[in-house]
C-alpha positions in Angstrom: 213.0 265.2 196.2 211.8 262.6 198.7 208.1 262.2 199.2 206.3 262.2 202.5 204.2 259.2 201.4 207.3 257.1 200.7 209.0 257.9 203.9 206.0 257.2 206.0 205.1 253.9 204.3 208.7 252.6 204.9 208.8 253.8 208.5 205.6 252.0 209.2 206.8 248.9 207.3 210.0 248.9 209.5 208.0 248.9 212.8 206.8 252.4 213.6 203.2 252.9 214.6 203.0 256.6 213.6 205.2 258.9 211.6 205.3 262.7 211.0 207.7 265.0 209.2 208.7 268.6 210.1 210.9 271.1 208.4 214.3 271.6 210.3 214.3 275.0 211.9 215.4 276.7 215.1 213.4 275.7 218.2 210.8 278.4 219.2 210.7 277.5 222.9 214.3 278.3 223.7 213.6 281.0 226.3 211.0 278.8 228.1 213.4 276.0 228.4 216.3 278.2 229.6 214.0 279.8 232.2 213.1 276.2 233.4 216.8 275.4 233.7 217.7 278.7 235.5 215.0 278.0 238.1 216.7 274.8 239.0 213.9 272.5 238.0 216.3 270.1 236.2 218.0 269.2 239.5 221.2 267.1 239.0 220.5 266.6 235.3 223.5 268.7 234.3 223.6 267.3 230.8 220.5 269.4 230.0 222.7 272.6 230.4 225.1 271.4 227.7 225.2 271.7 223.9 222.5 274.4 223.8 223.3 275.5 220.3 222.7 271.9 219.1 219.6 271.5 221.2 217.9 274.6 219.9 218.8 274.2 216.2 218.9 270.7 214.5 220.9 272.4 211.7 223.8 272.7 214.2 223.3 269.1 215.3 223.5 268.0 211.7 224.9 270.6 209.2 222.7 271.2 206.2 219.7 269.6 208.0 216.5 270.2 206.0 213.9 267.8 207.5 213.1 265.9 210.6 211.3 262.5 210.5 209.7 261.6 213.8 208.4 258.1 214.6 206.3 256.9 217.4 206.2 253.3 218.6 203.3 252.2 220.8 204.6 250.3 223.8 201.3 249.7 225.6 200.8 245.9 226.3 197.8 246.0 228.6 200.3 244.9 231.3 199.8 247.2 234.3 201.8 245.9 237.2 199.8 244.0 239.7 198.9 246.2 242.7 199.4 243.4 245.1 203.1 243.3 244.4 205.4 245.3 246.7 207.0 247.5 244.0 206.0 249.1 240.7 208.1 249.7 237.6 207.1 252.2 234.9 205.7 250.5 231.8 208.4 251.5 229.4 211.1 249.9 231.6 209.3 246.5 231.9 210.6 245.5 228.4 213.6 245.6 226.0 215.4 248.9 226.0 213.5 251.2 223.6 216.7 252.9 222.4 217.8 249.8 220.6 214.3 249.2 219.1 213.8 252.7 217.7 217.4 253.0 216.5 217.0 249.8 214.5 213.9 251.1 212.8 215.6 254.5 212.1 218.8 252.9 210.8 216.8 250.8 208.3 214.9 253.9 207.3 218.2 255.9 206.8 219.7 253.2 204.7 216.6 253.0 202.5 216.6 256.8 202.0 220.3 256.8 201.2 219.8 254.1 198.6 217.3 256.5 197.0 219.4 259.6 197.5 223.1 258.6 197.8 224.2 262.0 199.1 221.7 262.1 202.0 223.1 262.3 205.5 221.1 261.4 208.6 221.4 261.9 212.3 219.4 259.5 214.6 218.1 260.9 217.9 216.5 258.7 220.5 216.4 260.4 223.8 220.1 260.8 224.3 221.3 263.5 221.8 220.9 267.2 222.6 217.5 267.2 220.8 214.1 268.2 222.0 212.2 265.0 221.2 208.7 265.9 222.4 208.9 269.4 220.8 209.7 267.9 217.4 207.1 265.2 217.9 204.5 267.9 218.3 205.8 269.8 215.3 205.5 266.7 213.2 201.9 266.1 214.3 202.3 263.0 216.4 200.6 264.6 219.4 201.0 267.5 221.9 202.8 268.0 225.1 200.1 267.7 227.8 199.9 269.4 231.1 202.2 266.8 232.6 204.8 267.8 229.8 204.7 264.4 228.2 203.4 263.7 224.7 199.8 262.8 224.3 198.4 261.2 221.2 194.7 261.1 220.2 195.4 257.7 218.6 197.7 256.0 221.2 197.1 257.9 224.4 200.2 258.3 226.6 202.2 255.3 225.3 204.4 256.4 222.4 208.2 255.9 222.4 209.8 258.6 220.3 212.7 258.6 217.9 213.8 261.0 215.1 215.9 261.0 212.0 217.3 264.4 210.9 218.1 264.4 207.2 219.8 266.7 204.7 217.0 266.4 202.1 213.8 268.4 201.5 210.6 266.5 201.6 207.7 267.3 199.3 205.2 267.8 202.2 205.5 268.5 205.9 202.9 267.8 208.6 201.1 270.4 210.6 201.9 270.7 214.3 199.3 269.1 216.5 197.4 271.4 218.8 196.7 271.1 222.6 193.6 269.1 223.3 193.9 269.1 227.1 191.2 271.6 227.5 190.4 272.2 231.2 191.4 268.8 232.3 193.6 268.8 235.4 193.8 265.0 236.1 197.5 264.7 235.7 198.2 267.8 237.8 196.1 266.7 240.8 197.1 263.1 240.6 200.9 263.7 241.1 201.5 262.6 244.8 204.6 264.9 245.1 203.1 267.9 243.4 205.9 267.7 240.8 203.6 269.2 238.2 203.4 272.5 240.2 201.2 274.1 237.6 199.9 273.0 234.2 202.8 272.4 231.7 205.5 273.0 234.3 207.3 270.1 236.0 209.7 270.4 238.9 212.0 267.4 238.3 213.3 267.6 241.8 209.9 266.7 243.1 209.3 263.9 240.5 209.3 260.2 241.5 210.9 259.3 238.1 213.8 261.7 238.8 214.4 260.4 242.3 214.3 256.7 241.3 216.4 257.1 238.1 218.4 260.4 237.8 219.3 261.4 241.3 222.7 260.5 242.6 221.8 261.3 246.3 222.6 258.5 248.7 218.9 258.3 249.8 215.6 259.6 248.4 214.3 262.9 249.9 212.1 261.7 252.8 209.3 264.1 251.8 209.2 262.4 248.3 209.8 258.9 249.7 206.6 259.0 251.8 204.5 259.8 248.7 206.1 257.3 246.2 203.2 254.9 246.0 205.6 251.9 245.8 207.3 253.2 242.6 210.7 251.7 242.5 211.7 252.8 239.0 210.0 255.5 237.1 206.4 256.5 237.5 203.3 256.3 235.3 200.8 258.0 237.6 200.3 261.2 235.6 200.1 259.1 232.4 197.7 256.6 233.7 195.0 259.1 234.5 195.0 260.8 231.1 191.5 260.6 229.5 193.1 260.1 226.1 194.1 256.6 227.1 190.7 255.5 226.1 192.3 255.3 222.7 195.2 253.0 223.9 195.7 249.8 222.0 198.2 246.9 222.3 201.5 247.5 220.5 202.5 245.4 217.5 206.2 244.7 218.2 206.9 241.4 220.0 210.3 242.8 221.1 208.5 245.2 223.4 206.5 242.5 225.2 206.9 242.5 229.0 210.1 240.8 230.3 208.9 238.2 232.8 212.1 238.8 234.8 210.7 242.1 236.1 208.6 240.1 238.5 211.7 239.5 240.5 212.0 243.2 241.2 208.2 243.9 241.6 208.0 241.1 244.1 210.8 242.6 246.2 213.5 240.0 245.5 216.4 242.3 244.9 218.4 240.6 247.6 218.3 237.4 245.4 220.5 239.2 242.8 224.1 240.2 242.7 225.5 242.6 240.1 226.4 240.0 237.6 223.0 238.3 237.9 221.3 241.7 237.5 223.2 242.6 234.4 222.5 239.2 232.9 218.7 239.6 233.4 218.3 243.3 232.9 221.2 244.5 230.9 219.0 245.0 227.8 216.3 246.8 229.6 216.0 250.4 230.8 216.5 249.2 234.4 220.2 248.8 233.6 220.5 252.6 233.6 219.9 252.6 237.3 221.6 249.4 238.2 221.1 247.1 241.2 222.5 249.4 243.8 220.2 252.3 242.9 217.2 250.0 242.9 218.1 248.7 246.4 218.5 252.4 247.5 215.0 253.0 246.0 213.6 250.0 247.9 214.8 251.4 251.2 212.5 254.4 250.8 209.6 252.1 251.7 211.1 250.7 254.9 
């Protein structure tokens, strides 16, 4: 049997900042998620309607799954975009693509565990598989889903990137789920300029700046949203920035997640200096590549 102590020590050694382990079991918030989808709050994100069996039970996603190891990597660098620049980019997107960073850590961890237990199988999930990342992070004790629906950590505030490794082995000890510490705080709710957080713990993605600047395929941003975007050209950190638990934030330890200096080109409004090839060369390994140059130019038009 694998030990929790061994798994956590290796995950931290490989680059994680925090680690928790939960027993693989069906998701208990299925009906809540389905009601959210049925209400249309997911907008054009049709992929959220797919693979529901896998999304609600990790034992379907990985047959014989017994445990879920969740890691958190702190990406805070004390690098808030300068307000004097024309555009703002969400913190997570101002650096190397976190999918690659977390996958590398989890692949190393999986190889190590397979050396110890040759029959072990593991499925890596970093934000793209039909897997409820924040739900399992809370189950594994890394934090709780705040009123803005994002994970909040008492140790790292709002700035954890999440990745999980589902394994077919039992672990000797599982962590207790974290509890909600938001109390009566409403800062994230009242700070959202588009009222996307229409009530605590409920997000209407079709009102969210991140949705409109990343996910939406519409030819132009909804004018009602555009006039409230606060210069956000890719993603949005407003509801995260105001969280009182950010008093615990601290600089991350991974050099690979340092700010990419090239983001200044976009923040300074120099998109017209780039063609598609130049954009891909500079930003192909960052989350900005998901949108691409044409989408960023569309987003910039919302401010004109």
